[in-house]
C-alpha positions, 0 to 999 in steps of 0.5 A: 489443484487449488493448493497448487497455485500458492505453492507454485507462486511461493516456489517462484518467489524462492527462485526469484530470491536466489536469482537476485542473490546470485546477481548481487554476487556477480554485481554487488553495486547494481541497485536494481538487483537489490531492489528486486531481491527485496521485493521477492523477500517482501513477497515471502514475508521476509520483511527484515531481509527486504528492508536490508536490500532496499537500504542497500539499493538506497546506498548505491542509488540515493533517492531511488524512488522505487526502493524508498516506496517499497521500504516505506510499504515494508515499514508500514506493514511492520508498524514502523510508522515513523520510519515509513513517514520518513521514506514517504517525505523523502519520495515527496521531496523528490517527486511531489506528486508521487501517487504511491508515496501519497497513498502510503502517507495516508495509510500512515496517517489513518493508522495514527488516527489522523483521519482528516490528514489521511483523506488529504493524502488519499486525494493527492494520490488520486489526483495524480493517478485516479486508477489507484483502486487501493487508494480509492478503498483506503479513502473509503475506509477513512470516510467510513471511520468519519461516518461520511458513509455516502462518500465512503460508499462512493469510494467503494463503488469505484473499486467494485466497478473494476473488481466486483468480487473484491471481498474487502470492498464488498464487506465495507460497502455492505456495512455502510449501507447497513449503518445508513439504514440504521441511521434512517431508522433511528431518525424516524423514531 
């Protein structure tokens, strides 16, 4: 029974791709169908197909924020950080307070090892939308990498208040506590 859910979800995503592909055949100039087909392709791990659909949605509707953000995420996932950054910047040119674009930009900066710049982006994202749990988590990982452990713990606590069993937040929180204890122990010697 526990294996049935992922198979069911996979089947639903495959059905979604078929449904949106059919919609595209009927209305090829409908950008939302391309966007949704891209999202379904992305959920199946078909990043190349997803990018093609997001690009088509953008061709049909230039500046389509959701398509830019989705394509940016896909580029990040594939390690194409420069392409992702272009999409983030395009979104922020249109909507300077777009929380998703700031979060994505922060992830890019973090992956490029520009941790202070990443924190600036995560802060912008949280100022625009303080409910983004993934941004709190991302901010925490950057703070941890900068050895700002008390602040990192606070960021992970924001996540754990709403999702108490989120494994990666629990792990990072425990690691920060361990590192803080290690620092205290070392300073006592």
